[in-house]
Steps between C-alpha positions, in 0.01 A plus 500: 500500500312829536230669294499878550233751424633851486202724571465841336405798718142462387497127551610546859157672544319241285570163664155335493332180602271308281325159468519304180244213455679380182833528682373277779364255259839473315698482824282220635664277234793498737311309758364270234846430370664437839240445775781409750626862497146628583359266758246756617344475155451119492110529531519729201719268297284204573193694375689594178599140434141381561313765302722600203512276189822327393554718188463825699735357769758427251485852358507657850809298590665607179481864591766474771849334541724352756588851630130575545526782228185586300463715183517872590191589288295280730575709810423848374512795735140575610368836377252550781427394853179351364670314202266222376616170373277521190673824394851355559409191298376701217826706506723192472297378204627819323866428584700511178617153390864603507468592870332172575787331322773689692334441837450131439862471398596699821355211704603198278776615266473340159351176641128578525266235641266356235201701646680828413666413185408619145356833390529754790166650421317175521697408817399823655137428421525146660662650812236765540217236457656280753554770752140611458365153578740473790366826646142388455542157661755563771542869578163663455331320788775598749623831365308717755677306783842537328450871433405556865845358612681714233305811593573464873870475409486823291324673793776388739784604265339847458493546870874405525587747221307789667611432855863379450606606149593317177823334623306308766223423264728352246707291745175365633392358168783239504841443644612511139404866455680813622455867418764773509362792316469508200585134462279187578713179502352155469716194556385258227641174358614632170822429300610865494416822688245733338445879534189663363431871496127542552504832308164631603315161451439465869542186716206268578508272797264201468428279798468134397360182658732284274846664544714352770726800525514734204463505121601749232455508118741308283569787263630841583252680278200370676315747726682525843328259740577301808275217600544403864342251745188637660437465873248263621538236215497222759142587597364491148365154491413477865141536622418826677553483881355821623412517869131460567310808615324506827158337461304802632670735266445267206130495593482873464727572199511158322786253505717656235473868617557396860814300415635799289434735792674264745809480274548881455667586831789614292489686164479288192397546131203334345727259306677391821171442676371304193805281511468416867124452508455305180241749375527644139644849487183645348283355786752615757489851359120510532504366860775745599305800363181393688702468828660837444172670421360355820790657694655173591814554287722798411677524168809695381684511180872363512672547168288326238293298744237569768548354836224410740503468875242467774353818648443550867148381444626195322750430781214524745288249305780245477606536861402187713194558711570536870421194714213560740444315822 
């Protein structure tokens, strides 16, 4: 069956990308529920099973079903590119009990697991408390690495949108997605086709590390959102394998800056460089600015990101020294 978003004229101009920490936390329950469908996340699942207590594990597993659906209110549309988990967690604590009850029923029908049964307000509080602990134990230590993969995907999609247009961008998100203006069609395993008019609410595209293809809200009145599989997920739990910099260059610039300069023969954003090099985005930005200020890199804005590339001086420094006889 197909889900269709019919975009208003304004919404055609307001398709945006965003990253949702809470959405990723919630969607990660898919891998926990059925690890065999997400083999690239087995190191993550092993860590969850080792570090999360039995009561919290039972609650986390209760929040999804055999179709891998999760309650809509736990995958809210991010309101900012800099959305923080703490802000999202506080927002879901304010979710009206009737909305909590409806969304839990949307996943489980009238047969709620014991962890979710009873007063919806109390259930909502238990859910929020559990997700907060889950974040602190599992996600917080690795979120910078996760965000780097997600941001690199957003930069790539933005380039495709600018260079090739929205149809190519949408079709590149997933083989399930097509765009013929003004309609975005998503093939999803639903019992009946759905058609939703966005009506000025915009359409938010969220890359995810825990979506195999695509995911959309259960209910039509939810904010228009498509969650799709981010590029580079297979590298998430692998150690960084950046090429070593020449020893002489590392002696002058330091190992990290020499390696960054060596990698930037082609333009790349700081998030892409961070992902490849295994250095945090904040540290990469600092190193790139130093190299640019020294005249070894050039930078240019491309859409919402800044791309860096070696300058002629940087090329000269990274060129192998001539062999003398």
